N, C-alpha and C positions, 0 to 999 in steps of 0.2 A: 270779802264783801265789807263793806265799809261800815263802821261802827259811829251810828247816831245813835243820839236819844230819841225817843220816840215824842213828840208832841201833842197834846189833844186839847182844845178849847174845850172848855165847858164852864157854861152859864149856868151856875148853880141854884138852890136858895141861898146861900150866902153871899154870891154874886160873882161878875164875872172874874176871870182866872185863867190859870194853865194847872195840867198836870203834867209832867213830864215822868216817860218810864223808860227809864236804861234800855238798853239794846240786853243786857245779860240776862234782868228779870223777864225777857219774852222767851228769852233761850232759856232759861230754866223752866220756865211753865211750861213751855214745848218739851223740854226734854222729860219732865217730869208723866206729863201728858202719852208721851209714846212709848215710856218704859211699863207703863197699865196695859197697854196692850198684848192680849193676849197672844202665845206666838213668836214676842220679840224678845230675845235671850238676854241681849246688851246694844248698845247703843256705841256706834264709834268703829274706826278701824284700828287694822292689830295696832298700830303707835298709841293711838290716844286710848286704846283700853289697856298697853301695859303702862300706858303713865296716871291712867286710874286707878290700877291695882295699887300703883305707889300708893297714892295718892290714900287709896280707902284704908291701904295698910297704918298709915300715919294720922287717920280717923280725920282726912277732910276730903270728903265726898264731893264733886264736879257734878252736879245733877245736868248740867249743861252739854257735858261732854257725847261728840259726835253732834252738835246740833247749831248750825252757821243761822246767822236770821242778818237779814235786812231788813232795818225798820224807816219808814218815811213818816211823815207827820198823820198819817190815820189808815195806812197799811204797813203790812209784813208779808214779805217774802221768807221763806225756812227750806233752806238745806239740812236733812235729816238722815244718816248714816246708821243701819240698824243692822245687828249679828242677828238672824230667825232661828225658831229653833226649830230641827228636822223630825216630822217630815208636813210641817204647817206650808200651808198654800201660801207662796211667795208675795203673788197678785193681789192678795188678800189681806194678806199680815201687812204689805205697803198703801193698801187704802184703805183698810181700818185702823192704821197709823197719822195718815194725811187728815182720813176722818176726825180722829181725838185731838190732834193737833189744831185743828180749824177751831174746833169747836171749844176746845179750852183759850187760846189766843183771845176770841169773840167775848166768850163768857167773863172772863179773868180782866182782858187789856180792854175789851171794850174795843179793839180795834179788827179793819178791816183783812181777810186775811186775802195778798194776790195770788200765790202759790206756794204750795208747798213741795219739792221735790224730795224724792224718800230715794234711798240707794239702798240695798240690800246688797253687804261686801262681803258677809260670809255665812256660812251654816252652821248655829252648832249643833253637834250628833251627840245625845248625853252618854253614849257609850267608849267617847273618846275621855272623858272626866272618870268613868271608873278605871280604864285602861292606865292610866298615869296615876292612878293610885294605889294600883297593884303591884307589889315590889316585884322585880324581874328575877328574883333569885331566891330562892327559902334557906 
């Protein structure tokens, strides 16, 4: 998706002017909202999560990981890639992500949401974490 800054025109009490909201800000707002949804384990596909793990290790967290946005003057379209928790109902998690992201963009950025596409890339099974940490030999 194209990276263009969002521009909204405002006539505030201080007079006319422009407010520019960069794409990265919208992506970060969307990422934060999506991560707060119950049933979402992580955002992004395998490669994005691997790069995110490296970023986290050096203390540079990317809140927009797994989020792509296209921003117009007044509208936003977003593609969100998630890893869902097992056994959360995937359709409900995707719908909750869509709703949370739309609400956050409308409330925080004051922009209209054209569409939000959610891709469930993987399902996280909690037992897999415990198996990885168990030693194979004693």
